[in-house]
Backbone atoms as SQL, in Angstrom:
CREATE TABLE atoms (id INTEGER PRIMARY KEY, chain TEXT, resi INTEGER, resn TEXT, atom TEXT, x REAL, y REAL, z REAL);
INSERT INTO atoms VALUES
  (1, 'A', 1, 'UNK', 'N', 0.819, -1.186, 0.000),
  (2, 'A', 1, 'UNK', 'CA', 0.000, 0.000, 0.000),
  (3, 'A', 1, 'UNK', 'C', 0.868, 1.256, 0.000),
  (4, 'A', 2, 'UNK', 'N', 1.939, 1.246, 0.781),
  (5, 'A', 2, 'UNK', 'CA', 2.838, 2.387, 0.839),
  (6, 'A', 2, 'UNK', 'C', 3.479, 2.634, -0.523),
  (7, 'A', 3, 'UNK', 'N', 3.822, 1.535, -1.230),
  (8, 'A', 3, 'UNK', 'CA', 4.418, 1.666, -2.548),
  (9, 'A', 3, 'UNK', 'C', 3.429, 2.321, -3.516),
  (10, 'A', 4, 'UNK', 'N', 2.150, 1.981, -3.436),
  (11, 'A', 4, 'UNK', 'CA', 1.139, 2.585, -4.297),
  (12, 'A', 4, 'UNK', 'C', 1.032, 4.078, -4.035),
  (13, 'A', 5, 'UNK', 'N', 1.107, 4.472, -2.779),
  (14, 'A', 5, 'UNK', 'CA', 1.027, 5.885, -2.453),
  (15, 'A', 5, 'UNK', 'C', 2.242, 6.626, -3.017),
  (16, 'A', 6, 'UNK', 'N', 3.400, 5.996, -2.944),
  (17, 'A', 6, 'UNK', 'CA', 4.601, 6.616, -3.496),
  (18, 'A', 6, 'UNK', 'C', 4.508, 6.751, -5.011),
  (19, 'A', 7, 'UNK', 'N', 3.963, 5.744, -5.680),
  (20, 'A', 7, 'UNK', 'CA', 3.792, 5.807, -7.132),
  (21, 'A', 7, 'UNK', 'C', 2.788, 6.897, -7.502),
  (22, 'A', 8, 'UNK', 'N', 1.719, 7.012, -6.763),
  (23, 'A', 8, 'UNK', 'CA', 0.713, 8.041, -7.028),
  (24, 'A', 8, 'UNK', 'C', 1.317, 9.422, -6.822),
  (25, 'A', 9, 'UNK', 'N', 2.104, 9.562, -5.776),
  (26, 'A', 9, 'UNK', 'CA', 2.763, 10.837, -5.503),
  (27, 'A', 9, 'UNK', 'C', 3.744, 11.178, -6.625),
  (28, 'A', 10, 'UNK', 'N', 4.502, 10.177, -7.051),
  (29, 'A', 10, 'UNK', 'CA', 5.470, 10.375, -8.134),
  (30, 'A', 10, 'UNK', 'C', 4.750, 10.745, -9.433),
  (31, 'A', 11, 'UNK', 'N', 3.653, 10.069, -9.736),
  (32, 'A', 11, 'UNK', 'CA', 2.887, 10.359, -10.945),
  (33, 'A', 11, 'UNK', 'C', 2.351, 11.788, -10.893),
  (34, 'A', 12, 'UNK', 'N', 1.871, 12.195, -9.738),
  (35, 'A', 12, 'UNK', 'CA', 1.376, 13.557, -9.567),
  (36, 'A', 12, 'UNK', 'C', 2.463, 14.586, -9.805),
  (37, 'A', 13, 'UNK', 'N', 3.670, 14.300, -9.315),
  (38, 'A', 13, 'UNK', 'CA', 4.787, 15.221, -9.515),
  (39, 'A', 13, 'UNK', 'C', 5.176, 15.300, -10.991),
  (40, 'A', 14, 'UNK', 'N', 5.151, 14.162, -11.679),
  (41, 'A', 14, 'UNK', 'CA', 5.473, 14.141, -13.104),
  (42, 'A', 14, 'UNK', 'C', 4.433, 14.943, -13.884),
  (43, 'A', 15, 'UNK', 'N', 3.171, 14.769, -13.558),
  (44, 'A', 15, 'UNK', 'CA', 2.102, 15.509, -14.239),
  (45, 'A', 15, 'UNK', 'C', 2.249, 17.012, -13.983),
  (46, 'A', 16, 'UNK', 'N', 2.591, 17.372, -12.764),
  (47, 'A', 16, 'UNK', 'CA', 2.788, 18.774, -12.418),
  (48, 'A', 16, 'UNK', 'C', 3.962, 19.347, -13.204),
  (49, 'A', 17, 'UNK', 'N', 5.042, 18.604, -13.312),
  (50, 'A', 17, 'UNK', 'CA', 6.212, 19.055, -14.057),
  (51, 'A', 17, 'UNK', 'C', 5.872, 19.224, -15.538),
  (52, 'A', 18, 'UNK', 'N', 5.090, 18.314, -16.099),
  (53, 'A', 18, 'UNK', 'CA', 4.689, 18.432, -17.505),
  (54, 'A', 18, 'UNK', 'C', 3.852, 19.692, -17.721),
  (55, 'A', 19, 'UNK', 'N', 2.969, 19.989, -16.796),
  (56, 'A', 19, 'UNK', 'CA', 2.142, 21.187, -16.891),
  (57, 'A', 19, 'UNK', 'C', 3.021, 22.429, -16.836),
  (58, 'A', 20, 'UNK', 'N', 3.974, 22.427, -15.897),
  (59, 'A', 20, 'UNK', 'CA', 4.874, 23.570, -15.765),
  (60, 'A', 20, 'UNK', 'C', 5.727, 23.743, -17.025),
  (61, 'A', 21, 'UNK', 'N', 6.173, 22.647, -17.615),
  (62, 'A', 21, 'UNK', 'CA', 6.986, 22.713, -18.826),
  (63, 'A', 21, 'UNK', 'C', 6.166, 23.299, -19.981),
  (64, 'A', 22, 'UNK', 'N', 4.918, 22.901, -20.090),
  (65, 'A', 22, 'UNK', 'CA', 4.050, 23.437, -21.131),
  (66, 'A', 22, 'UNK', 'C', 3.849, 24.937, -20.940),
  (67, 'A', 23, 'UNK', 'N', 3.622, 25.352, -19.708),
  (68, 'A', 23, 'UNK', 'CA', 3.477, 26.770, -19.403),
  (69, 'A', 23, 'UNK', 'C', 4.773, 27.517, -19.724),
  (70, 'A', 24, 'UNK', 'N', 5.906, 26.888, -19.439),
  (71, 'A', 24, 'UNK', 'CA', 7.189, 27.519, -19.702),
  (72, 'A', 24, 'UNK', 'C', 7.397, 27.714, -21.199),
  (73, 'A', 25, 'UNK', 'N', 6.993, 26.746, -22.004),
  (74, 'A', 25, 'UNK', 'CA', 7.121, 26.886, -23.457),
  (75, 'A', 25, 'UNK', 'C', 6.336, 28.099, -23.949),
  (76, 'A', 26, 'UNK', 'N', 5.139, 28.289, -23.420),
  (77, 'A', 26, 'UNK', 'CA', 4.334, 29.448, -23.801),
  (78, 'A', 26, 'UNK', 'C', 5.012, 30.745, -23.359),
  (79, 'A', 27, 'UNK', 'N', 5.554, 30.749, -22.152),
  (80, 'A', 27, 'UNK', 'CA', 6.234, 31.928, -21.638),
  (81, 'A', 27, 'UNK', 'C', 7.461, 32.253, -22.492),
  (82, 'A', 28, 'UNK', 'N', 8.250, 31.238, -22.813),
  (83, 'A', 28, 'UNK', 'CA', 9.459, 31.454, -23.608),
  (84, 'A', 28, 'UNK', 'C', 9.132, 31.968, -25.011),
  (85, 'A', 29, 'UNK', 'N', 8.015, 31.541, -25.562),
  (86, 'A', 29, 'UNK', 'CA', 7.617, 32.021, -26.889),
  (87, 'A', 29, 'UNK', 'C', 7.288, 33.508, -26.853),
  (88, 'A', 30, 'UNK', 'N', 6.869, 34.001, -25.688),
  (89, 'A', 30, 'UNK', 'CA', 6.472, 35.408, -25.585),
  (90, 'A', 30, 'UNK', 'C', 7.625, 36.335, -25.189),
  (91, 'A', 31, 'UNK', 'N', 8.739, 35.784, -24.711),
  (92, 'A', 31, 'UNK', 'CA', 9.880, 36.606, -24.305),
  (93, 'A', 31, 'UNK', 'C', 10.863, 36.715, -25.459),
  (94, 'A', 32, 'UNK', 'N', 11.471, 37.898, -25.595),
  (95, 'A', 32, 'UNK', 'CA', 12.418, 38.097, -26.684),
  (96, 'A', 32, 'UNK', 'C', 13.714, 38.723, -26.192),
  (97, 'A', 33, 'UNK', 'N', 14.747, 38.529, -26.978),
  (98, 'A', 33, 'UNK', 'CA', 16.034, 39.192, -26.783),
  (99, 'A', 33, 'UNK', 'C', 16.398, 39.849, -28.111),
  (100, 'A', 34, 'UNK', 'N', 17.138, 40.953, -28.033),
  (101, 'A', 34, 'UNK', 'CA', 17.599, 41.639, -29.233),
  (102, 'A', 34, 'UNK', 'C', 19.116, 41.733, -29.165),
  (103, 'A', 35, 'UNK', 'N', 19.765, 41.231, -30.200),
  (104, 'A', 35, 'UNK', 'CA', 21.225, 41.279, -30.274),
  (105, 'A', 35, 'UNK', 'C', 21.621, 42.176, -31.435),
  (106, 'A', 36, 'UNK', 'N', 22.729, 42.879, -31.253),
  (107, 'A', 36, 'UNK', 'CA', 23.213, 43.785, -32.286),
  (108, 'A', 36, 'UNK', 'C', 24.586, 43.346, -32.777),
  (109, 'A', 37, 'UNK', 'N', 24.838, 43.654, -34.037),
  (110, 'A', 37, 'UNK', 'CA', 26.160, 43.435, -34.623),
  (111, 'A', 37, 'UNK', 'C', 26.502, 44.681, -35.437),
  (112, 'A', 38, 'UNK', 'N', 27.796, 44.943, -35.572),
  (113, 'A', 38, 'UNK', 'CA', 28.229, 46.100, -36.346),
  (114, 'A', 38, 'UNK', 'C', 27.792, 47.407, -35.729),
  (115, 'A', 39, 'UNK', 'N', 27.844, 47.489, -34.403),
  (116, 'A', 39, 'UNK', 'CA', 27.461, 48.727, -33.734),
  (117, 'A', 39, 'UNK', 'C', 25.997, 49.066, -33.904),
  (118, 'A', 40, 'UNK', 'N', 25.158, 48.056, -34.042),
  (119, 'A', 40, 'UNK', 'CA', 23.724, 48.277, -34.180),
  (120, 'A', 40, 'UNK', 'C', 23.250, 48.342, -35.623),
  (121, 'A', 41, 'UNK', 'N', 24.166, 48.157, -36.553),
  (122, 'A', 41, 'UNK', 'CA', 23.768, 48.188, -37.966),
  (123, 'A', 41, 'UNK', 'C', 22.870, 47.008, -38.328),
  (124, 'A', 42, 'UNK', 'N', 23.049, 45.909, -37.606),
  (125, 'A', 42, 'UNK', 'CA', 22.187, 44.733, -37.764),
  (126, 'A', 42, 'UNK', 'C', 21.637, 44.393, -36.391),
  (127, 'A', 43, 'UNK', 'N', 20.320, 44.260, -36.310),
  (128, 'A', 43, 'UNK', 'CA', 19.656, 43.849, -35.069),
  (129, 'A', 43, 'UNK', 'C', 18.877, 42.575, -35.337),
  (130, 'A', 44, 'UNK', 'N', 19.068, 41.598, -34.459),
  (131, 'A', 44, 'UNK', 'CA', 18.380, 40.312, -34.597),
  (132, 'A', 44, 'UNK', 'C', 17.575, 40.062, -33.336),
  (133, 'A', 45, 'UNK', 'N', 16.300, 39.754, -33.521),
  (134, 'A', 45, 'UNK', 'CA', 15.410, 39.447, -32.402),
  (135, 'A', 45, 'UNK', 'C', 15.126, 37.950, -32.404),
  (136, 'A', 46, 'UNK', 'N', 15.238, 37.344, -31.229),
  (137, 'A', 46, 'UNK', 'CA', 14.932, 35.915, -31.069),
  (138, 'A', 46, 'UNK', 'C', 14.036, 35.765, -29.860),
  (139, 'A', 47, 'UNK', 'N', 13.197, 34.734, -29.868),
  (140, 'A', 47, 'UNK', 'CA', 12.372, 34.484, -28.688),
  (141, 'A', 47, 'UNK', 'C', 13.043, 33.438, -27.799),
  (142, 'A', 48, 'UNK', 'N', 12.446, 33.196, -26.652),
  (143, 'A', 48, 'UNK', 'CA', 13.006, 32.258, -25.685),
  (144, 'A', 48, 'UNK', 'C', 13.020, 30.817, -26.146),
  (145, 'A', 49, 'UNK', 'N', 12.342, 30.544, -27.246),
  (146, 'A', 49, 'UNK', 'CA', 12.382, 29.202, -27.826),
  (147, 'A', 49, 'UNK', 'C', 13.495, 29.095, -28.870),
  (148, 'A', 50, 'UNK', 'N', 14.352, 30.112, -28.895),
  (149, 'A', 50, 'UNK', 'CA', 15.509, 30.159, -29.779),
  (150, 'A', 50, 'UNK', 'C', 15.108, 30.149, -31.253),
  (151, 'A', 51, 'UNK', 'N', 14.073, 30.928, -31.546),
  (152, 'A', 51, 'UNK', 'CA', 13.615, 31.132, -32.916),
  (153, 'A', 51, 'UNK', 'C', 13.856, 32.594, -33.274),
  (154, 'A', 52, 'UNK', 'N', 14.416, 32.837, -34.435),
  (155, 'A', 52, 'UNK', 'CA', 14.621, 34.194, -34.909),
  (156, 'A', 52, 'UNK', 'C', 13.258, 34.736, -35.322),
  (157, 'A', 53, 'UNK', 'N', 12.899, 35.911, -34.780),
  (158, 'A', 53, 'UNK', 'CA', 11.588, 36.484, -35.086),
  (159, 'A', 53, 'UNK', 'C', 11.690, 37.748, -35.930),
  (160, 'A', 54, 'UNK', 'N', 12.867, 38.374, -35.975),
  (161, 'A', 54, 'UNK', 'CA', 13.030, 39.580, -36.790),
  (162, 'A', 54, 'UNK', 'C', 14.510, 39.865, -37.018),
  (163, 'A', 55, 'UNK', 'N', 14.792, 40.473, -38.165),
  (164, 'A', 55, 'UNK', 'CA', 16.135, 40.977, -38.471),
  (165, 'A', 55, 'UNK', 'C', 15.948, 42.361, -39.082),
  (166, 'A', 56, 'UNK', 'N', 16.645, 43.344, -38.507),
  (167, 'A', 56, 'UNK', 'CA', 16.613, 44.707, -39.041),
  (168, 'A', 56, 'UNK', 'C', 18.026, 45.065, -39.495),
  (169, 'A', 57, 'UNK', 'N', 18.114, 45.633, -40.698),
  (170, 'A', 57, 'UNK', 'CA', 19.399, 45.997, -41.274),
  (171, 'A', 57, 'UNK', 'C', 19.350, 47.469, -41.667),
  (172, 'A', 58, 'UNK', 'N', 20.308, 48.241, -41.173),
  (173, 'A', 58, 'UNK', 'CA', 20.410, 49.649, -41.561),
  (174, 'A', 58, 'UNK', 'C', 20.825, 49.728, -43.032),
  (175, 'A', 59, 'UNK', 'N', 20.220, 50.635, -43.764),
  (176, 'A', 59, 'UNK', 'CA', 20.512, 50.760, -45.202),
  (177, 'A', 59, 'UNK', 'C', 21.977, 51.082, -45.476),
  (178, 'A', 60, 'UNK', 'N', 22.607, 51.788, -44.543),
  (179, 'A', 60, 'UNK', 'CA', 24.007, 52.178, -44.750),
  (180, 'A', 60, 'UNK', 'C', 24.953, 50.989, -44.841),
  (181, 'A', 61, 'UNK', 'N', 24.573, 49.858, -44.287),
  (182, 'A', 61, 'UNK', 'CA', 25.462, 48.698, -44.272),
  (183, 'A', 61, 'UNK', 'C', 25.292, 47.836, -45.525),
  (184, 'A', 62, 'UNK', 'N', 24.296, 48.151, -46.334),
  (185, 'A', 62, 'UNK', 'CA', 24.057, 47.372, -47.552),
  (186, 'A', 62, 'UNK', 'C', 24.929, 47.935, -48.675),
  (187, 'A', 63, 'UNK', 'N', 25.988, 47.215, -48.994),
  (188, 'A', 63, 'UNK', 'CA', 26.925, 47.615, -50.035),
  (189, 'A', 63, 'UNK', 'C', 26.982, 46.506, -51.077),
  (190, 'A', 64, 'UNK', 'N', 26.431, 46.762, -52.270),
  (191, 'A', 64, 'UNK', 'CA', 26.435, 45.720, -53.314),
  (192, 'A', 64, 'UNK', 'C', 27.839, 45.251, -53.687),
  (193, 'A', 65, 'UNK', 'N', 28.837, 46.080, -53.401),
  (194, 'A', 65, 'UNK', 'CA', 30.214, 45.719, -53.728),
  (195, 'A', 65, 'UNK', 'C', 30.850, 44.826, -52.647),
  (196, 'A', 66, 'UNK', 'N', 30.198, 44.746, -51.483),
  (197, 'A', 66, 'UNK', 'CA', 30.773, 43.979, -50.366),
  (198, 'A', 66, 'UNK', 'C', 29.682, 43.191, -49.625),
  (199, 'A', 67, 'UNK', 'N', 29.048, 42.234, -50.297),
  (200, 'A', 67, 'UNK', 'CA', 27.982, 41.477, -49.637),
  (201, 'A', 67, 'UNK', 'C', 28.498, 40.614, -48.478),
  (202, 'A', 68, 'UNK', 'N', 29.773, 40.257, -48.518),
  (203, 'A', 68, 'UNK', 'CA', 30.344, 39.412, -47.467),
  (204, 'A', 68, 'UNK', 'C', 30.292, 40.101, -46.107),
  (205, 'A', 69, 'UNK', 'N', 30.477, 41.432, -46.081),
  (206, 'A', 69, 'UNK', 'CA', 30.425, 42.149, -44.812),
  (207, 'A', 69, 'UNK', 'C', 29.031, 42.041, -44.195),
  (208, 'A', 70, 'UNK', 'N', 28.000, 42.238, -45.006),
  (209, 'A', 70, 'UNK', 'CA', 26.628, 42.136, -44.511),
  (210, 'A', 70, 'UNK', 'C', 26.336, 40.708, -44.050),
  (211, 'A', 71, 'UNK', 'N', 26.788, 39.727, -44.807),
  (212, 'A', 71, 'UNK', 'CA', 26.592, 38.324, -44.419),
  (213, 'A', 71, 'UNK', 'C', 27.235, 38.044, -43.065),
  (214, 'A', 72, 'UNK', 'N', 28.453, 38.553, -42.879),
  (215, 'A', 72, 'UNK', 'CA', 29.154, 38.349, -41.605),
  (216, 'A', 72, 'UNK', 'C', 28.405, 39.008, -40.444),
  (217, 'A', 73, 'UNK', 'N', 27.890, 40.213, -40.674),
  (218, 'A', 73, 'UNK', 'CA', 27.138, 40.901, -39.617),
  (219, 'A', 73, 'UNK', 'C', 25.857, 40.147, -39.264),
  (220, 'A', 74, 'UNK', 'N', 25.184, 39.625, -40.269),
  (221, 'A', 74, 'UNK', 'CA', 23.951, 38.862, -40.007),
  (222, 'A', 74, 'UNK', 'C', 24.275, 37.592, -39.219),
  (223, 'A', 75, 'UNK', 'N', 25.313, 36.893, -39.615),
  (224, 'A', 75, 'UNK', 'CA', 25.711, 35.675, -38.900),
  (225, 'A', 75, 'UNK', 'C', 26.062, 36.007, -37.449),
  (226, 'A', 76, 'UNK', 'N', 26.839, 37.072, -37.252),
  (227, 'A', 76, 'UNK', 'CA', 27.227, 37.457, -35.888),
  (228, 'A', 76, 'UNK', 'C', 25.995, 37.816, -35.061),
  (229, 'A', 77, 'UNK', 'N', 25.075, 38.555, -35.648),
  (230, 'A', 77, 'UNK', 'CA', 23.856, 38.938, -34.926),
  (231, 'A', 77, 'UNK', 'C', 22.981, 37.749, -34.580),
  (232, 'A', 78, 'UNK', 'N', 22.822, 36.845, -35.527),
  (233, 'A', 78, 'UNK', 'CA', 22.001, 35.648, -35.291),
  (234, 'A', 78, 'UNK', 'C', 22.629, 34.787, -34.200),
  (235, 'A', 79, 'UNK', 'N', 23.930, 34.566, -34.281),
  (236, 'A', 79, 'UNK', 'CA', 24.595, 33.743, -33.264),
  (237, 'A', 79, 'UNK', 'C', 24.468, 34.359, -31.877),
  (238, 'A', 80, 'UNK', 'N', 24.648, 35.673, -31.793),
  (239, 'A', 80, 'UNK', 'CA', 24.529, 36.351, -30.506),
  (240, 'A', 80, 'UNK', 'C', 23.099, 36.270, -29.973),
  (241, 'A', 81, 'UNK', 'N', 22.121, 36.468, -30.839),
  (242, 'A', 81, 'UNK', 'CA', 20.717, 36.391, -30.418),
  (243, 'A', 81, 'UNK', 'C', 20.367, 34.988, -29.929),
  (244, 'A', 82, 'UNK', 'N', 20.846, 33.968, -30.625),
  (245, 'A', 82, 'UNK', 'CA', 20.559, 32.593, -30.209),
  (246, 'A', 82, 'UNK', 'C', 21.229, 32.264, -28.882),
  (247, 'A', 83, 'UNK', 'N', 22.443, 32.768, -28.675),
  (248, 'A', 83, 'UNK', 'CA', 23.118, 32.550, -27.387),
  (249, 'A', 83, 'UNK', 'C', 22.337, 33.212, -26.251),
  (250, 'A', 84, 'UNK', 'N', 21.885, 34.441, -26.484),
  (251, 'A', 84, 'UNK', 'CA', 21.126, 35.153, -25.458),
  (252, 'A', 84, 'UNK', 'C', 19.783, 34.476, -25.201),
  (253, 'A', 85, 'UNK', 'N', 19.138, 33.974, -26.261),
  (254, 'A', 85, 'UNK', 'CA', 17.861, 33.276, -26.105),
  (255, 'A', 85, 'UNK', 'C', 18.059, 31.970, -25.324),
  (256, 'A', 86, 'UNK', 'N', 19.157, 31.275, -25.579),
  (257, 'A', 86, 'UNK', 'CA', 19.446, 30.037, -24.848),
  (258, 'A', 86, 'UNK', 'C', 19.667, 30.336, -23.369),
  (259, 'A', 87, 'UNK', 'N', 20.360, 31.426, -23.071),
  (260, 'A', 87, 'UNK', 'CA', 20.585, 31.815, -21.672),
  (261, 'A', 87, 'UNK', 'C', 19.270, 32.193, -21.007),
  (262, 'A', 88, 'UNK', 'N', 18.407, 32.899, -21.733),
  (263, 'A', 88, 'UNK', 'CA', 17.089, 33.254, -21.212),
  (264, 'A', 88, 'UNK', 'C', 16.302, 31.988, -20.869),
  (265, 'A', 89, 'UNK', 'N', 16.299, 31.029, -21.783),
  (266, 'A', 89, 'UNK', 'CA', 15.584, 29.772, -21.562),
  (267, 'A', 89, 'UNK', 'C', 16.140, 29.030, -20.351),
  (268, 'A', 90, 'UNK', 'N', 17.461, 28.999, -20.240),
  (269, 'A', 90, 'UNK', 'CA', 18.105, 28.305, -19.117),
  (270, 'A', 90, 'UNK', 'C', 17.714, 28.960, -17.790),
  (271, 'A', 91, 'UNK', 'N', 17.725, 30.279, -17.765),
  (272, 'A', 91, 'UNK', 'CA', 17.366, 31.011, -16.548),
  (273, 'A', 91, 'UNK', 'C', 15.912, 30.744, -16.166),
  (274, 'A', 92, 'UNK', 'N', 15.015, 30.818, -17.152),
  (275, 'A', 92, 'UNK', 'CA', 13.589, 30.595, -16.870),
  (276, 'A', 92, 'UNK', 'C', 13.325, 29.148, -16.446),
  (277, 'A', 93, 'UNK', 'N', 14.012, 28.201, -17.083),
  (278, 'A', 93, 'UNK', 'CA', 13.809, 26.790, -16.736),
  (279, 'A', 93, 'UNK', 'C', 14.284, 26.506, -15.313),
  (280, 'A', 94, 'UNK', 'N', 15.355, 27.158, -14.889),
  (281, 'A', 94, 'UNK', 'CA', 15.853, 26.916, -13.537),
  (282, 'A', 94, 'UNK', 'C', 14.843, 27.374, -12.490),
  (283, 'A', 95, 'UNK', 'N', 13.990, 28.330, -12.871),
  (284, 'A', 95, 'UNK', 'CA', 12.959, 28.793, -11.943),
  (285, 'A', 95, 'UNK', 'C', 11.924, 27.701, -11.660),
  (286, 'A', 96, 'UNK', 'N', 11.570, 26.922, -12.674),
  (287, 'A', 96, 'UNK', 'CA', 10.549, 25.896, -12.435),
  (288, 'A', 96, 'UNK', 'C', 11.132, 24.574, -11.964),
  (289, 'A', 97, 'UNK', 'N', 12.380, 24.302, -12.322),
  (290, 'A', 97, 'UNK', 'CA', 12.961, 23.038, -11.868),
  (291, 'A', 97, 'UNK', 'C', 13.463, 23.163, -10.444),
  (292, 'A', 98, 'UNK', 'N', 13.672, 24.389, -9.983),
  (293, 'A', 98, 'UNK', 'CA', 14.061, 24.626, -8.602),
  (294, 'A', 98, 'UNK', 'C', 15.272, 23.838, -8.160),
  (295, 'A', 99, 'UNK', 'N', 16.237, 23.692, -9.044),
  (296, 'A', 99, 'UNK', 'CA', 17.452, 22.973, -8.682),
  (297, 'A', 99, 'UNK', 'C', 17.291, 21.467, -8.695),
  (298, 'A', 100, 'UNK', 'N', 16.162, 20.964, -9.223),
  (299, 'A', 100, 'UNK', 'CA', 15.947, 19.518, -9.262),
  (300, 'A', 100, 'UNK', 'C', 16.765, 18.844, -10.360),
  (301, 'A', 101, 'UNK', 'N', 17.199, 19.613, -11.368),
  (302, 'A', 101, 'UNK', 'CA', 17.950, 19.030, -12.469),
  (303, 'A', 101, 'UNK', 'C', 19.413, 18.876, -12.068),
  (304, 'A', 102, 'UNK', 'N', 20.042, 17.792, -12.479),
  (305, 'A', 102, 'UNK', 'CA', 21.462, 17.604, -12.181),
  (306, 'A', 102, 'UNK', 'C', 22.298, 18.671, -12.883),
  (307, 'A', 103, 'UNK', 'N', 23.417, 19.075, -12.285),
  (308, 'A', 103, 'UNK', 'CA', 24.280, 20.066, -12.919),
  (309, 'A', 103, 'UNK', 'C', 24.705, 19.611, -14.313),
  (310, 'A', 104, 'UNK', 'N', 24.687, 20.533, -15.238),
  (311, 'A', 104, 'UNK', 'CA', 25.113, 20.231, -16.604),
  (312, 'A', 104, 'UNK', 'C', 24.029, 19.679, -17.495),
  (313, 'A', 105, 'UNK', 'N', 22.860, 19.364, -16.947),
  (314, 'A', 105, 'UNK', 'CA', 21.774, 18.848, -17.785),
  (315, 'A', 105, 'UNK', 'C', 21.134, 20.010, -18.509),
  (316, 'A', 106, 'UNK', 'N', 21.159, 19.975, -19.830),
  (317, 'A', 106, 'UNK', 'CA', 20.670, 21.058, -20.660),
  (318, 'A', 106, 'UNK', 'C', 19.378, 20.630, -21.330),
  (319, 'A', 107, 'UNK', 'N', 18.241, 21.164, -20.856),
  (320, 'A', 107, 'UNK', 'CA', 16.947, 20.793, -21.409),
  (321, 'A', 107, 'UNK', 'C', 16.698, 21.411, -22.779),
  (322, 'A', 108, 'UNK', 'N', 17.519, 22.391, -23.166),
  (323, 'A', 108, 'UNK', 'CA', 17.321, 22.998, -24.487),
  (324, 'A', 108, 'UNK', 'C', 17.553, 21.982, -25.596),
  (325, 'A', 109, 'UNK', 'N', 18.357, 20.972, -25.323),
  (326, 'A', 109, 'UNK', 'CA', 18.591, 19.925, -26.319),
  (327, 'A', 109, 'UNK', 'C', 17.336, 19.080, -26.533),
  (328, 'A', 110, 'UNK', 'N', 16.416, 19.152, -25.581),
  (329, 'A', 110, 'UNK', 'CA', 15.167, 18.418, -25.673),
  (330, 'A', 110, 'UNK', 'C', 14.041, 19.303, -26.181),
  (331, 'A', 111, 'UNK', 'N', 14.381, 20.514, -26.622),
  (332, 'A', 111, 'UNK', 'CA', 13.363, 21.443, -27.089),
  (333, 'A', 111, 'UNK', 'C', 12.663, 22.164, -25.961),
  (334, 'A', 112, 'UNK', 'N', 13.265, 22.184, -24.782),
  (335, 'A', 112, 'UNK', 'CA', 12.648, 22.849, -23.634),
  (336, 'A', 112, 'UNK', 'C', 13.441, 24.059, -23.238);
């Protein structure tokens, strides 16, 4: 009987964690970070789910004679935005896991 109560308690905790994870996904979709490259000439916006939602490019940086520079700025901006979005997700996830996750376990690899 005691084992059944422990299983029921464990199942309840798992269900609660799944609910919290679903809520967290919604929260992360609504939070954004903005990263800049080239002194703000390129701005990249990403959400907490590590999806790029916008890219703004200043007209002054568009040089038909040097497309490689613009490509490099876009890559730098996207990489920075994704890094910041991953950190945002990690910070928010730690709030709901409350230190229950083992050190080094990265839930972002699981889409969380």
